[in-house]
N, CA, C and O atoms as a Maestro MAE file, in Angstrom:
{
 s_m_m2io_version
 :::
 2.0.0
}

f_m_ct {
 s_m_title
 :::
 protein
 m_atom[204] {
  # First column is atom index #
  i_m_mmod_type
  r_m_x_coord
  r_m_y_coord
  r_m_z_coord
  i_m_residue_number
  s_m_chain_name
  s_m_pdb_residue_name
  s_m_pdb_atom_name
  i_m_atomic_number
  :::
  1 25 4.456 -65.968 55.225 1 A "MET " " N  " 7
  2 3 4.069 -65.077 56.298 1 A "MET " " CA " 6
  3 2 5.064 -63.914 56.365 1 A "MET " " C  " 6
  4 15 6.273 -64.129 56.283 1 A "MET " " O  " 8
  5 25 4.565 -62.695 56.511 2 A "SER " " N  " 7
  6 3 5.440 -61.525 56.570 2 A "SER " " CA " 6
  7 2 6.016 -61.365 57.975 2 A "SER " " C  " 6
  8 15 5.393 -61.783 58.951 2 A "SER " " O  " 8
  9 25 7.206 -60.759 58.085 3 A "PRO " " N  " 7
  10 3 7.839 -60.558 59.395 3 A "PRO " " CA " 6
  11 2 7.004 -59.632 60.289 3 A "PRO " " C  " 6
  12 15 6.312 -58.738 59.802 3 A "PRO " " O  " 8
  13 25 7.080 -59.859 61.573 4 A "THR " " N  " 7
  14 3 6.362 -59.036 62.543 4 A "THR " " CA " 6
  15 2 7.281 -57.946 63.076 4 A "THR " " C  " 6
  16 15 8.434 -58.209 63.418 4 A "THR " " O  " 8
  17 25 6.769 -56.721 63.144 5 A "LEU " " N  " 7
  18 3 7.506 -55.618 63.754 5 A "LEU " " CA " 6
  19 2 6.860 -55.280 65.082 5 A "LEU " " C  " 6
  20 15 5.641 -55.360 65.235 5 A "LEU " " O  " 8
  21 25 7.689 -54.901 66.037 6 A "ASN " " N  " 7
  22 3 7.221 -54.484 67.362 6 A "ASN " " CA " 6
  23 2 7.727 -53.072 67.625 6 A "ASN " " C  " 6
  24 15 8.672 -52.611 66.985 6 A "ASN " " O  " 8
  25 25 7.094 -52.395 68.566 7 A "ILE " " N  " 7
  26 3 7.491 -51.033 68.895 7 A "ILE " " CA " 6
  27 2 7.429 -50.828 70.402 7 A "ILE " " C  " 6
  28 15 6.491 -51.278 71.060 7 A "ILE " " O  " 8
  29 25 8.428 -50.151 70.940 8 A "ASN " " N  " 7
  30 3 8.443 -49.725 72.347 8 A "ASN " " CA " 6
  31 2 8.729 -48.231 72.371 8 A "ASN " " C  " 6
  32 15 9.618 -47.758 71.663 8 A "ASN " " O  " 8
  33 25 7.984 -47.486 73.176 9 A "VAL " " N  " 7
  34 3 8.187 -46.044 73.317 9 A "VAL " " CA " 6
  35 2 8.440 -45.743 74.785 9 A "VAL " " C  " 6
  36 15 7.682 -46.173 75.654 9 A "VAL " " O  " 8
  37 25 9.516 -44.997 75.059 10 A "PHE " " N  " 7
  38 3 9.845 -44.572 76.416 10 A "PHE " " CA " 6
  39 2 9.852 -43.054 76.445 10 A "PHE " " C  " 6
  40 15 10.518 -42.417 75.629 10 A "PHE " " O  " 8
  41 25 9.112 -42.469 77.383 11 A "THR " " N  " 7
  42 3 9.105 -41.019 77.571 11 A "THR " " CA " 6
  43 2 9.676 -40.712 78.949 11 A "THR " " C  " 6
  44 15 9.105 -41.088 79.972 11 A "THR " " O  " 8
  45 25 10.816 -40.020 78.957 12 A "ALA " " N  " 7
  46 3 11.434 -39.621 80.220 12 A "ALA " " CA " 6
  47 2 10.667 -38.430 80.788 12 A "ALA " " C  " 6
  48 15 10.160 -37.605 80.028 12 A "ALA " " O  " 8
  49 25 10.577 -38.330 82.107 13 A "PRO " " N  " 7
  50 3 9.867 -37.187 82.698 13 A "PRO " " CA " 6
  51 2 10.608 -35.876 82.417 13 A "PRO " " C  " 6
  52 15 11.822 -35.864 82.210 13 A "PRO " " O  " 8
  53 25 9.847 -34.770 82.415 14 A "GLU " " N  " 7
  54 3 10.486 -33.479 82.181 14 A "GLU " " CA " 6
  55 2 11.435 -33.149 83.328 14 A "GLU " " C  " 6
  56 15 11.265 -33.630 84.448 14 A "GLU " " O  " 8
  57 25 12.427 -32.327 83.035 15 A "LYS " " N  " 7
  58 3 13.423 -31.934 84.036 15 A "LYS " " CA " 6
  59 2 13.237 -30.457 84.362 15 A "LYS " " C  " 6
  60 15 13.095 -29.623 83.468 15 A "LYS " " O  " 8
  61 25 13.242 -30.151 85.645 16 A "ALA " " N  " 7
  62 3 13.078 -28.765 86.080 16 A "ALA " " CA " 6
  63 2 14.298 -27.935 85.689 16 A "ALA " " C  " 6
  64 15 15.418 -28.444 85.663 16 A "ALA " " O  " 8
  65 25 14.080 -26.662 85.385 17 A "MET " " N  " 7
  66 3 15.154 -25.734 85.056 17 A "MET " " CA " 6
  67 2 15.426 -24.855 86.265 17 A "MET " " C  " 6
  68 15 14.504 -24.460 86.980 17 A "MET " " O  " 8
  69 25 16.681 -24.556 86.484 18 A "VAL " " N  " 7
  70 3 17.069 -23.668 87.571 18 A "VAL " " CA " 6
  71 2 17.043 -22.240 87.044 18 A "VAL " " C  " 6
  72 15 17.516 -21.975 85.939 18 A "VAL " " O  " 8
  73 25 16.500 -21.336 87.817 19 A "GLY " " N  " 7
  74 3 16.459 -19.936 87.409 19 A "GLY " " CA " 6
  75 2 15.134 -19.306 87.775 19 A "GLY " " C  " 6
  76 15 14.224 -19.967 88.274 19 A "GLY " " O  " 8
  77 25 15.048 -18.024 87.519 20 A "GLU " " N  " 7
  78 3 13.828 -17.298 87.850 20 A "GLU " " CA " 6
  79 2 12.755 -17.542 86.797 20 A "GLU " " C  " 6
  80 15 13.058 -17.753 85.623 20 A "GLU " " O  " 8
  81 25 11.527 -17.511 87.222 21 A "ARG " " N  " 7
  82 3 10.404 -17.648 86.302 21 A "ARG " " CA " 6
  83 2 10.256 -16.369 85.491 21 A "ARG " " C  " 6
  84 15 10.544 -15.271 85.967 21 A "ARG " " O  " 8
  85 25 9.807 -16.537 84.275 22 A "ALA " " N  " 7
  86 3 9.571 -15.355 83.433 22 A "ALA " " CA " 6
  87 2 8.390 -14.544 83.963 22 A "ALA " " C  " 6
  88 15 8.358 -13.320 83.831 22 A "ALA " " O  " 8
  89 25 7.425 -15.232 84.558 23 A "ARG " " N  " 7
  90 3 6.257 -14.583 85.151 23 A "ARG " " CA " 6
  91 2 6.065 -15.143 86.553 23 A "ARG " " C  " 6
  92 15 6.480 -16.269 86.829 23 A "ARG " " O  " 8
  93 25 5.448 -14.384 87.432 24 A "PRO " " N  " 7
  94 3 5.262 -14.862 88.803 24 A "PRO " " CA " 6
  95 2 4.153 -15.905 88.941 24 A "PRO " " C  " 6
  96 15 3.910 -16.394 90.044 24 A "PRO " " O  " 8
  97 25 3.483 -16.253 87.856 25 A "PHE " " N  " 7
  98 3 2.401 -17.231 87.914 25 A "PHE " " CA " 6
  99 2 2.644 -18.313 86.861 25 A "PHE " " C  " 6
  100 15 3.534 -18.181 86.020 25 A "PHE " " O  " 8
  101 25 1.863 -19.362 86.913 26 A "GLY " " N  " 7
  102 3 1.992 -20.449 85.949 26 A "GLY " " CA " 6
  103 2 2.936 -21.526 86.436 26 A "GLY " " C  " 6
  104 15 3.526 -21.400 87.509 26 A "GLY " " O  " 8
  105 25 3.084 -22.580 85.661 27 A "PRO " " N  " 7
  106 3 3.936 -23.692 86.086 27 A "PRO " " CA " 6
  107 2 5.410 -23.301 86.068 27 A "PRO " " C  " 6
  108 15 5.798 -22.403 85.322 27 A "PRO " " O  " 8
  109 25 6.229 -23.956 86.871 28 A "PRO " " N  " 7
  110 3 7.666 -23.668 86.848 28 A "PRO " " CA " 6
  111 2 8.272 -24.045 85.490 28 A "PRO " " C  " 6
  112 15 7.742 -24.900 84.779 28 A "PRO " " O  " 8
  113 25 9.377 -23.401 85.146 29 A "ARG " " N  " 7
  114 3 10.057 -23.691 83.888 29 A "ARG " " CA " 6
  115 2 10.603 -25.113 83.918 29 A "ARG " " C  " 6
  116 15 11.037 -25.600 84.961 29 A "ARG " " O  " 8
  117 25 10.577 -25.770 82.767 30 A "ALA " " N  " 7
  118 3 11.099 -27.130 82.682 30 A "ALA " " CA " 6
  119 2 11.470 -27.441 81.231 30 A "ALA " " C  " 6
  120 15 10.932 -26.848 80.296 30 A "ALA " " O  " 8
  121 25 12.407 -28.390 81.064 31 A "PHE " " N  " 7
  122 3 12.734 -28.900 79.743 31 A "PHE " " CA " 6
  123 2 11.636 -29.863 79.320 31 A "PHE " " C  " 6
  124 15 11.062 -30.559 80.157 31 A "PHE " " O  " 8
  125 25 11.344 -29.906 78.030 32 A "ASP " " N  " 7
  126 3 10.347 -30.844 77.519 32 A "ASP " " CA " 6
  127 2 10.815 -32.281 77.750 32 A "ASP " " C  " 6
  128 15 12.017 -32.541 77.804 32 A "ASP " " O  " 8
  129 25 9.880 -33.203 77.884 33 A "PRO " " N  " 7
  130 3 10.264 -34.612 78.015 33 A "PRO " " CA " 6
  131 2 11.015 -35.087 76.772 33 A "PRO " " C  " 6
  132 15 10.860 -34.523 75.689 33 A "PRO " " O  " 8
  133 25 11.815 -36.111 76.939 34 A "ILE " " N  " 7
  134 3 12.560 -36.728 75.840 34 A "ILE " " CA " 6
  135 2 11.906 -38.070 75.544 34 A "ILE " " C  " 6
  136 15 11.617 -38.844 76.456 34 A "ILE " " O  " 8
  137 25 11.678 -38.339 74.271 35 A "THR " " N  " 7
  138 3 11.037 -39.582 73.857 35 A "THR " " CA " 6
  139 2 12.006 -40.415 73.035 35 A "THR " " C  " 6
  140 15 12.678 -39.891 72.146 35 A "THR " " O  " 8
  141 25 12.083 -41.698 73.323 36 A "SER " " N  " 7
  142 3 12.870 -42.646 72.535 36 A "SER " " CA " 6
  143 2 11.938 -43.720 72.002 36 A "SER " " C  " 6
  144 15 11.099 -44.247 72.732 36 A "SER " " O  " 8
  145 25 12.090 -44.036 70.735 37 A "THR " " N  " 7
  146 3 11.258 -45.053 70.102 37 A "THR " " CA " 6
  147 2 12.155 -46.176 69.588 37 A "THR " " C  " 6
  148 15 13.170 -45.919 68.941 37 A "THR " " O  " 8
  149 25 11.781 -47.409 69.876 38 A "LEU " " N  " 7
  150 3 12.505 -48.580 69.386 38 A "LEU " " CA " 6
  151 2 11.543 -49.403 68.537 38 A "LEU " " C  " 6
  152 15 10.503 -49.853 69.016 38 A "LEU " " O  " 8
  153 25 11.906 -49.593 67.270 39 A "ILE " " N  " 7
  154 3 11.142 -50.460 66.375 39 A "ILE " " CA " 6
  155 2 12.034 -51.656 66.094 39 A "ILE " " C  " 6
  156 15 13.179 -51.500 65.670 39 A "ILE " " O  " 8
  157 25 11.507 -52.850 66.333 40 A "PHE " " N  " 7
  158 3 12.365 -54.021 66.206 40 A "PHE " " CA " 6
  159 2 11.611 -55.209 65.631 40 A "PHE " " C  " 6
  160 15 10.395 -55.341 65.765 40 A "PHE " " O  " 8
  161 25 12.391 -56.067 64.984 41 A "GLY " " N  " 7
  162 3 11.891 -57.319 64.440 41 A "GLY " " CA " 6
  163 2 12.714 -58.454 65.009 41 A "GLY " " C  " 6
  164 15 13.393 -58.297 66.024 41 A "GLY " " O  " 8
  165 25 12.650 -59.579 64.361 42 A "GLU " " N  " 7
  166 3 13.356 -60.758 64.861 42 A "GLU " " CA " 6
  167 2 14.869 -60.584 64.800 42 A "GLU " " C  " 6
  168 15 15.580 -61.055 65.688 42 A "GLU " " O  " 8
  169 25 15.378 -59.905 63.750 43 A "ASN " " N  " 7
  170 3 16.822 -59.803 63.549 43 A "ASN " " CA " 6
  171 2 17.385 -58.384 63.598 43 A "ASN " " C  " 6
  172 15 18.587 -58.221 63.813 43 A "ASN " " O  " 8
  173 25 16.569 -57.363 63.410 44 A "ASP " " N  " 7
  174 3 17.064 -55.990 63.296 44 A "ASP " " CA " 6
  175 2 16.244 -55.058 64.187 44 A "ASP " " C  " 6
  176 15 15.119 -55.366 64.579 44 A "ASP " " O  " 8
  177 25 16.854 -53.898 64.493 45 A "ALA " " N  " 7
  178 3 16.168 -52.886 65.298 45 A "ALA " " CA " 6
  179 2 16.618 -51.499 64.853 45 A "ALA " " C  " 6
  180 15 17.733 -51.320 64.364 45 A "ALA " " O  " 8
  181 25 15.726 -50.518 65.031 46 A "VAL " " N  " 7
  182 3 16.018 -49.116 64.745 46 A "VAL " " CA " 6
  183 2 15.553 -48.311 65.948 46 A "VAL " " C  " 6
  184 15 14.433 -48.502 66.421 46 A "VAL " " O  " 8
  185 25 16.396 -47.415 66.449 47 A "ALA " " N  " 7
  186 3 16.040 -46.568 67.589 47 A "ALA " " CA " 6
  187 2 16.121 -45.116 67.166 47 A "ALA " " C  " 6
  188 15 16.955 -44.743 66.341 47 A "ALA " " O  " 8
  189 25 15.228 -44.281 67.753 48 A "ARG " " N  " 7
  190 3 15.251 -42.848 67.471 48 A "ARG " " CA " 6
  191 2 14.909 -42.103 68.754 48 A "ARG " " C  " 6
  192 15 13.938 -42.432 69.435 48 A "ARG " " O  " 8
  193 25 15.709 -41.104 69.075 49 A "ALA " " N  " 7
  194 3 15.449 -40.252 70.237 49 A "ALA " " CA " 6
  195 2 15.020 -38.880 69.753 49 A "ALA " " C  " 6
  196 15 15.632 -38.314 68.848 49 A "ALA " " O  " 8
  197 25 13.963 -38.345 70.361 50 A "ILE " " N  " 7
  198 3 13.472 -37.022 70.015 50 A "ILE " " CA " 6
  199 2 13.586 -36.147 71.254 50 A "ILE " " C  " 6
  200 15 13.048 -36.476 72.311 50 A "ILE " " O  " 8
  201 25 14.279 -35.046 71.116 51 A "HIS " " N  " 7
  202 3 14.502 -34.137 72.254 51 A "HIS " " CA " 6
  203 2 13.620 -32.935 72.133 51 A "HIS " " C  " 6
  204 15 13.658 -32.053 72.991 51 A "HIS " " O  " 8
  :::
 }
 m_bond[203] {
  # First column is bond index #
  i_m_from
  i_m_to
  i_m_order
  :::
  1 1 2 1
  2 2 3 1
  3 3 4 2
  4 3 5 1
  5 5 6 1
  6 6 7 1
  7 7 8 2
  8 7 9 1
  9 9 10 1
  10 10 11 1
  11 11 12 2
  12 11 13 1
  13 13 14 1
  14 14 15 1
  15 15 16 2
  16 15 17 1
  17 17 18 1
  18 18 19 1
  19 19 20 2
  20 19 21 1
  21 21 22 1
  22 22 23 1
  23 23 24 2
  24 23 25 1
  25 25 26 1
  26 26 27 1
  27 27 28 2
  28 27 29 1
  29 29 30 1
  30 30 31 1
  31 31 32 2
  32 31 33 1
  33 33 34 1
  34 34 35 1
  35 35 36 2
  36 35 37 1
  37 37 38 1
  38 38 39 1
  39 39 40 2
  40 39 41 1
  41 41 42 1
  42 42 43 1
  43 43 44 2
  44 43 45 1
  45 45 46 1
  46 46 47 1
  47 47 48 2
  48 47 49 1
  49 49 50 1
  50 50 51 1
  51 51 52 2
  52 51 53 1
  53 53 54 1
  54 54 55 1
  55 55 56 2
  56 55 57 1
  57 57 58 1
  58 58 59 1
  59 59 60 2
  60 59 61 1
  61 61 62 1
  62 62 63 1
  63 63 64 2
  64 63 65 1
  65 65 66 1
  66 66 67 1
  67 67 68 2
  68 67 69 1
  69 69 70 1
  70 70 71 1
  71 71 72 2
  72 71 73 1
  73 73 74 1
  74 74 75 1
  75 75 76 2
  76 75 77 1
  77 77 78 1
  78 78 79 1
  79 79 80 2
  80 79 81 1
  81 81 82 1
  82 82 83 1
  83 83 84 2
  84 83 85 1
  85 85 86 1
  86 86 87 1
  87 87 88 2
  88 87 89 1
  89 89 90 1
  90 90 91 1
  91 91 92 2
  92 91 93 1
  93 93 94 1
  94 94 95 1
  95 95 96 2
  96 95 97 1
  97 97 98 1
  98 98 99 1
  99 99 100 2
  100 99 101 1
  101 101 102 1
  102 102 103 1
  103 103 104 2
  104 103 105 1
  105 105 106 1
  106 106 107 1
  107 107 108 2
  108 107 109 1
  109 109 110 1
  110 110 111 1
  111 111 112 2
  112 111 113 1
  113 113 114 1
  114 114 115 1
  115 115 116 2
  116 115 117 1
  117 117 118 1
  118 118 119 1
  119 119 120 2
  120 119 121 1
  121 121 122 1
  122 122 123 1
  123 123 124 2
  124 123 125 1
  125 125 126 1
  126 126 127 1
  127 127 128 2
  128 127 129 1
  129 129 130 1
  130 130 131 1
  131 131 132 2
  132 131 133 1
  133 133 134 1
  134 134 135 1
  135 135 136 2
  136 135 137 1
  137 137 138 1
  138 138 139 1
  139 139 140 2
  140 139 141 1
  141 141 142 1
  142 142 143 1
  143 143 144 2
  144 143 145 1
  145 145 146 1
  146 146 147 1
  147 147 148 2
  148 147 149 1
  149 149 150 1
  150 150 151 1
  151 151 152 2
  152 151 153 1
  153 153 154 1
  154 154 155 1
  155 155 156 2
  156 155 157 1
  157 157 158 1
  158 158 159 1
  159 159 160 2
  160 159 161 1
  161 161 162 1
  162 162 163 1
  163 163 164 2
  164 163 165 1
  165 165 166 1
  166 166 167 1
  167 167 168 2
  168 167 169 1
  169 169 170 1
  170 170 171 1
  171 171 172 2
  172 171 173 1
  173 173 174 1
  174 174 175 1
  175 175 176 2
  176 175 177 1
  177 177 178 1
  178 178 179 1
  179 179 180 2
  180 179 181 1
  181 181 182 1
  182 182 183 1
  183 183 184 2
  184 183 185 1
  185 185 186 1
  186 186 187 1
  187 187 188 2
  188 187 189 1
  189 189 190 1
  190 190 191 1
  191 191 192 2
  192 191 193 1
  193 193 194 1
  194 194 195 1
  195 195 196 2
  196 195 197 1
  197 197 198 1
  198 198 199 1
  199 199 200 2
  200 199 201 1
  201 201 202 1
  202 202 203 1
  203 203 204 2
  :::
 }
}
């Protein structure tokens, strides 16, 4: 039987930026969400964060 891999993904909410808007309309400025991915098996794990 081959080993089983599992995956968990966490996405943090976007963070608001302080400062004036480039335009008077549209959504407020914000940083993009940050995503972290964890791939794991019975004995080992690999994590990756994407900003």
